[in-house]
N, C-alpha and C positions, 0 to 999 in steps of 0.2 A: 870698270867695278864695282872694289870693293868701296867705292864715294857713295853710288847707290843703293851696294847694302848698311851703308852707313847714315844712308834720308831714312833710307829703307826704318830698317832701328828707330831713327827719333822720330819718325814720326807714329811705330810701332806703339814706341812710348809715351807721346801728346796723347794719343788716345785712350791709353790704360790707363794715362794720368784722369784726363776727361771724366772718362766711366768709375776712378773710383767716389771723384767729387760729386759725380752724379749720385751718386748712390748713397756718399755722406748723406746728401741733403734730402733725397730723399729719404732719409733713416732720418732725419731732423725732421723732417715735416711729417712724417706719421707717427713722430713720438711727440713731436705739437698734437696732430690731429689729437691723438688719446689720451695728452692732459684736458685740451678744449672739453672734448665727450665728457671724460672725469669729471672736471667741475662742474659741466651742465644735471648731467647727473645729481653731481651730490648737490647744488644747488636747488634741484628738484624734489629732491629728498627730502631736501629740509625746509621746505615750500610744502612739501604737502605735508611734517608732519606739525609743523608751526597752523594752516589751515585747521588740522585732527584736533589741534589743542583747545583753540580758539572755537569749535565747535563743542566740545566738551566742554567749554569752559561754561559758554553761553548754554548750553542743556542745562550745566548744571545750576547755574542763576531762576532760569525758567522754573525751574525743579524745586527749588528753594521758593523764591516770588509762591509759586501757584503752592506750597505745605506751609507759608506763611502769609496766605492774603488778605483775613481777618486783624491780626494785630497789627499788619501794614496799611489797612485802608483806617483802624483808629487813630494812627497817628503818633504810638505810644511805642513802637522802635520805629529802625533804619535797618535799608538794605545797600552795602556798597559794596562791589569788589568781592561778593561772599560775604560779609561777614556783618553781622545782626549786635543793632547800636545803642545799647538804654539809658535811658540818660543817665548819670546819677543823682537828680532830683525825685527819681520818680521810686529807685532801688533807696537810697538813702537817705536822712539829717546829713547837716554839712556837718566831716571829723565825724563819722560816724561807720563802724561794719555794725549796724544793728539795721535787718531787714523791717522796709515799714510793711503793714498788709497791704495796701495796693501792689506794691513789688511784687509780693507772694503770690500777687493773685496771675499779676501778669505774668511772670518766672511760669506760675501753673499755666497756661493758656495754651506755654507753648512747647511745654513737655509732648504731649502729646503727636501735631503737625513734626516736633523733630526730632522724632521714634521713628515713624512710617519713615521720614527722607533717608536714613541712615540703614532702614531695615536695608535701600535692593546696595547701598555703597558701600565700602571697605575702610570707612570715616572715622570719628570719632569729632568730639568739639570741643573747643583747645577753650575755656574762661580766663579776661583776659581783661582786668582790672587798671584803670588809669585815676591819677588823681592830675587838680592844675599843679601850677607853679609857689603855693605858699607853703613855707615851711610850717610843717603841721604839731611840731610837737611845744608852741607857745599856746597852739588850742585846743589839744587833743592830748596829755600828756599820757593814755593808755597806746599810744603811737610814737615809738621810735622819728621812725620822716614817712617820709609820702609811700616809701617802698613795701613799707608794714602795714599802713593803711593801705593799697594795691594787692594787698598778699590777701589781707580778711574780705578785705572787702569782694577777690577771687573767688574764695572757698566759702563765703557765705551763701554766692548761689551757686556754685558750684555741691555743694551740698543741699541747695535750698531742692536744685533741681532733682538731687538725685530722692529726697523724700517725698516728690511728688509725683517721682516714677519714673527718672528715666536712668537709665542700669547704670551702676557704677564705675564698671567696665568702659566705656562708652564717653569719659568727657575727665577733662584734668584741668590746672587754674596756674594761670601765668598773672605775674606782677610787672609793668610796665614803669609803675609811679605817675613824676608829670611826665616820663620821655614820649615821641612819639605824637606832642602833642595833636589834635585833628587844625586848633586855628592859632594863632600866637595867643598867648596870658597877657594882654595886652588892655582888657577892661575886666567888668566883673562879668558880663553876660558872655565874652569868650573863654573863665573862666568854667561859667559854668555847661557849654558845651564841650570841654578839656576833663571835667570828671565827669566818668563812664564806665562801661562794665564792655565787654562784646563777645558774642558769642561765636567763633567758625570752626565752620565742618574744616577742618583737615583730612588728609592721609591718615592712617593708623601707622605706629611705626612696624617695624620687622623687628621680627623676634631674636637676638644675634647671642639672643643665651646658647652656650653647647648641651647638645643633650641625654646629657647624666644631670646637667645641672639644673635645681629644683628654681619654679620661676620665685622671685622674689613680693614674698607678701605686705612690706612693710608698704605707705601712703608713698602715691607721687611728692618729688617734691620738688617748691616753688619753684618756673620758670626764669632764670632771671635772666636778660638779653645782657652780652658780653659789653 
């Protein structure tokens, strides 16, 4: 009788251990399934966000192309990834920040379409100056280096756009010097491509000033990449 009770207890213990094992496996499977479903949902959400970003980017490109259809058709400007490129030779003489008459007329023609484009958007324009890799000090002692030349050119374009009707609060200037060349500076033709000014719509910066602090009235500084 005692032997039968022992066998019964052993069998019961075996079934309890088996039930615990199955419960553990089922729990692990449920956790794995939940993890897979969460990963799939996250991936689907990321994919949807990426599709929306691309759609917004494409809509922005089409809107900008439509707004600038006339100057684009004339070949006086280029549009690449939302950046409006203007060859330096259309705007300035070599190593100069004095705007050429043809350059002023071109900038004047851009004001109205760019204003119309910005009206329905929470964006502003970054005007960026670029140079080639040739040292400017020996050719024009007015500028210390290419940083200063690119900065002054960007400021000249910015001020001209404001004079021609662009609201000053929708613009800021940036200087890149010889950095971020379009093509390697291997010959005169390549260097001419790199001497340029770009105008790019960018999101407006959020106001991080505390409510009690008055806004700054000083001119925005020239932005230089680190």
